[in-house]
N, C-alpha and C positions, 0 to 999 in steps of 0.2 A: 680544674682537676680537685681543688680543695672542696669545693661544694659537693662534687660527686663522692669524695671520701665521706663527708658528713652526712649525706644522704644515705649512703650504704651503711654507715655506722648507726644511724637511727634505726634502720630496718633490722641489722644483725642484733642489736640490743634487745629489741622487742622479741625477735624470732628465737634467739637462743634462749632467753629467759624462759619463755613458754615452752619451747621445745624440750628444755633441760628437765622441767616438771614431768611432762608427759613420758619422756623416754625412761626417766626413773621408774615410773609406774609400769612401763612396758617390760623393762628388764626385771623388775620384781615378779611380775606376772610369770615370765619365762622360767626364772629360777624356782618359782613355787611349783609349777606344774611338770617341768621338765623331767625330774626324777620318775614320775609316774609314766610319763609318756614314753620314756626310753628304758623303762625297767625291763629285766629279762622275762618276767611273768607276762607283762603285757604284749611282749613280742612273741610269746608262745614257744620259747626255746626250751629244749630239754636239759636236764641236769648235766649230762655229759658235755654238751656244747658249752654250757655256762662255765664249767670247770675248766675246759681247754682254753677258753677266752680269758679267764681269770689268771691262768698260768702265764699267758703272753704278756699280760699287764704287768706282771712282776718282773719281766726281763728288763735289764738295765743296758743302755746304750750310752756312750759318751764320745765326746771329741775334745781334745786338748789342744790349745793353740799357744804359741809363744811368738814373741816379736822382740828383737833387740834393735835398739836405735841409737845413733850418735847424731848430736845436733849442735849448732851454734845459734846464739841469740844476740842481736844487737838493738838497743833501744836508744834513740837520740832524741832528748827532750831537754828544754832548759830546766826542767824539774826533776829529770830522771835520766841518767846515763848509765847504761848496763852493757857490759860485754861479758858473755858467759859462754861455756860449752859444757855439755853433759852427756850421759849415756843413760838409757833407760832399758830396763828388763821388764817386759809386759807379759802377762799371762792370762789365759781364760780357759774356762771349763764350761761345756754345754752337756749337761747330763740329762739324758732323756729316760725317765723310769717307765713311761708308757706314752701312748699318743696323747693321753689327756694330762699328763704331769711331767713337768720339766724343770730344770733350775739352770740359771746362767750365772756365771761369775767372770768378771774381768778386773784386773788390777795390776799394780806393779810397783816397782822401785825407781826413784829417780836419784842420780848422784851428779851434782853440778858444782863447778867452780868457776871463778871469775872475779870481776870487780863491779861495784855498784856504787853510785853516789845519787841520793835522793833527799829532797827537802821535806816531803810529806808522807808518801807512801812507798813501801818497800816491797811491792807485790811481784817485782822482777828480780828481786835479789837471789843470787845462787843459793841453792838449798839442797839438802839430802832429805828425802821424804818419801813416804808410802802414799800411793794414791789408790782409792777405791773408785773403780769407774762404774761398776753396777754389781749388784747381788740380788737377783730376784727369782721368786718362784712363780711358775706360770701353770695355771690350771684351766683346762678347756673342757667344761662338762659337755658341751657339744660343738659342732663344727663352727658356728657362727660366733659363739661367745668366748671371750678370753678374760680371765680374772689373773691380776697380777699383784705381787705384794713384795716389799723389801726395799732395797736401794735402787731407785729407778732413775736411770739417766735420761736427761732431758733432750738428748740429741735428737730423738725423733721429730720434735718441733722444727728443727733446722731453722731457728729464728734468733741469731745471736745477739740482736739489739734488744730482744725481750729477756731470754734466759741462755747463759752459756751452757756447755756441755757438763752439767754438774749432776751428780748422783744425790738424790733427796729421799729420804725415808717416806714411804707412802704406799698408797694403793691405786690400782687402775683398772677400770671395766671398759672392755672394748667389744663392740658389736659389729660384726662385718658381714655384708651381704652384697648381691648383684641386683642391679635393677634391670639391666638387659644385658645383651652380649657385649662382652669385652669391657664392661664397666665394673667399678668397684666402689663401695661407700663403706666408710669406717666412721663409726661413732664412739667417742672415748670420753669418759669421765675420769679426771684424776684428782686425787686428794694428797697433798703433799705437806710435810714439815720441812721447810727449807733449813737446811743446817746452817747455824750462825756462828759457828766456830771456825772451820777452815773451808771456805768456799771453794777455792782452788788452792793448790799447795803452795802459794805464795802470799796469801793474805793473812794478816795477823789475827789473833784469837780474841773473840768476843763471846762472853758467856751468858749475858742475861737474855731473858725473853724466849718464847716459843711461837715463832712466826707460822702462819698457815698460808697455804696457796691452793686454790681450787681453779681447775681449768676444765672447760667443757669444749670439745672440738669435734667439727664434722670435716671429714675430707672426702672429695670426690675425685675419681680418675676414670678417664676414657681413653681406650687405645684405638686409634683409627689408622689401619695399614700400618705404616711405620711411624706414626706420630703418637705421642702419649700427651695428653691434657690433663693436668692436675689443678685442683683448687681446694683451699682449706678456709674455713672460718673458725674462730674460737672466742670464747669469753673467759676472762680471767679475773680473780678477785683475791687480793691480799687481805689477811687479817692478823691483828696483834703483832705487828712487826716492831721490834725492840728499839729502844733508844740507842743501844750500841750499834745496830745497823745503820740507823738513821745518821749518827755521828761519822761513820766511816763513808756513807753515800754522800755526805755534804763535800767530801774531799774529791768525789768522783763525779761531781756535776748536779746532783739532785738539790732542789730547794728545801732547806732545812732550818728550822727555828730553834731557839734554845742553844745551850752550850753544855758539853759533857754529858752528865747523867740526865739532864733536863731536855736533852735534844729529842726533837720529833719532827716527822715529815710535815711539810706544809699542806700537802694534799693526800687524799686517799688514793690508792692504786687499784683501780677497777676499771676494766675496759674490754676492748675487742682487738682481735687480730685477724688480718686477711692476707692471703697470699696465693700465688699461682706459679706454675712450672709448666713450660711448653717445651717438649722434647721431640727431636727429629733425627731420624737416621738417614744418611746418604752413603750406602755402601760401607767402606771403612771409616767414613767420617760420621760423627754425631754432633749435634748441637743442643743447647739449652738456653731458655730465656726464663728468668725468675724474678719475682718480687715479693717482698715482705713488708706488711704494713702494721703498726701498732698505734693504738690511740687509747689515752687514759682519760676516761669520761669526766674525771673530777679535776684535772688540770686546766688552766686557762689557755687560750689560743696563743700560739708560738711556743708553748712549753709542753703540749700534750701529745705530739706525734712523733713517730719514727718511721723512716721508709728506707729500704735497701733494694737496689736493683743490680742485676748482674746478668752477663751473658757468657756462655762458655762453649768451648769447642774441643773435640778430641779426634785423634787420628791414630788408630792403632794403639800404641803404648804411650802416646803423649796426651796430656790433658792441660788445657789453659782456661782460666776463668778470671774475668776482671769485672769490677762493679763500682758503684758510687753508694754512699749512705749519708742519711741525716738524721741523727738522733737528738731530739730536743730534750731539754733539761729534766722533764718529769713525765716522760712517756712510759718509762718503767724504772724499777728500782735499780739503781746503778750497782749497788753491791752484788746483784746476782746476774748482770749481763756481762758481755765479753769485753775483757780489758784491752785486747788488742785493737778494738775499734775506738778506745779512749773512753769507755764507759758511756756517760751521758753529757749532753750539752755539746756535741762534736759533730762535725762533718768531715768527709774525706773520701778516699778512694782505697781499693784494695786490689790485689791480684794474687793467683796462685798458678804455679806451674809444676807439674808432677811427670815424671817418667818412670815407667816401669821396665826394667831391663828384661828383654825376651828371654824365654825358657828359664826363668829364675824367679824367685820371690824377693828379688832385691829392688827397692824403689828409692828415687831420689825426689826431693820436694823442695820448692821454695816459696814462702809466704811473704808478702809485703803489705803493710798497712801505713797510711798517712792520714793523720787527722788534725783539724784545726778547730779551736773553740768557736762556737757560735756567738758567744758573748765574752767581753773582757771580764776576767775574774782572777782573783790572786791564786786560786787553787787550780787554774786551768791553764794549759799551755799546748803549743803544737807538739806532736808526737810522731815519730817515725819508728816502725817496728819492722825488723827483718829477721825471718827465722829460716834456717836451712838445715835440711836432715837427710840422713841416709838410713834406711832400715831394712830389715829382712825378716819374713814370717816363716814359721815353722808349724806343721800340724801333725799330731800324733793319732 
């Protein structure tokens, strides 16, 4: 299996680098010629039709959503013991100015209380904090092309060993089309400035440096009767990652040289990601098989890969998902990946159970993660995380 991954890695590196260049040329071509191809004059519309359509463009539609949540958190580790409870008030606005122009905002307030003992990191310490989940503008000059800008959440990647669900300032260009019946192809290019001050609402402040992250991604999906097959491949590259991030990442499992302000990563972070989802429906039942793989091309063997596999099933209002993971020390930057998986240099298991109460917007959820270090290190230890919540959603 290891040699298969490396063979696929070689192909993806060559393909995505070449593909990235040619697709940027293609998108530039479309952006240059589209205004003329779709202009009102070229379509031959009269002035009255044009004015009517422009009035429709100025119409404003919106959706406002709220969510209230109460939750409990327990972290059990020789280096971190936390018992906390909290409430969250979350809100979101989806403003649609036209079919071409939209704006999405999601954020909220967290209020927590409890006890915490930690020797190195305080990322699970109870806090009172504001969280920005996303705030982005969306422009669709035509059906197949979407341009986004603002605080873009990385949840669309669904790859927690690579990036947590974080809002990064940046831009994204997405091209979507069909190759044949019931198929979908998405090509997206993302340019990000990863925030180095508050990655999540429980990580301390680091102020130096302006890191950059570039992601090129292709996603394919095909529906066959009641089955859905999905595959994605991506190429990522970090640039100008600061010494503050390196120093924090040392405590989270990355290989870092130097001390304090002289800290720097031992390896560059640039590589590929692969993943698949296989979904199937059986009446009231549905199931999913998933795999995510990340490889850093600049890290040595046994430090360069991460893999997450899972299986899930749902019946009516109940959803269960279990899986395993192995995240080697330098597959990704630990400061940006999911802390519930123990960041980097860890292996373990995870599970999620959720239940949506019928005829209501009330849901219950239980998450559990257990992680063990791949190597003996002073900064790493076994970690168990349990999270239970009850939430209710509202929409205006």
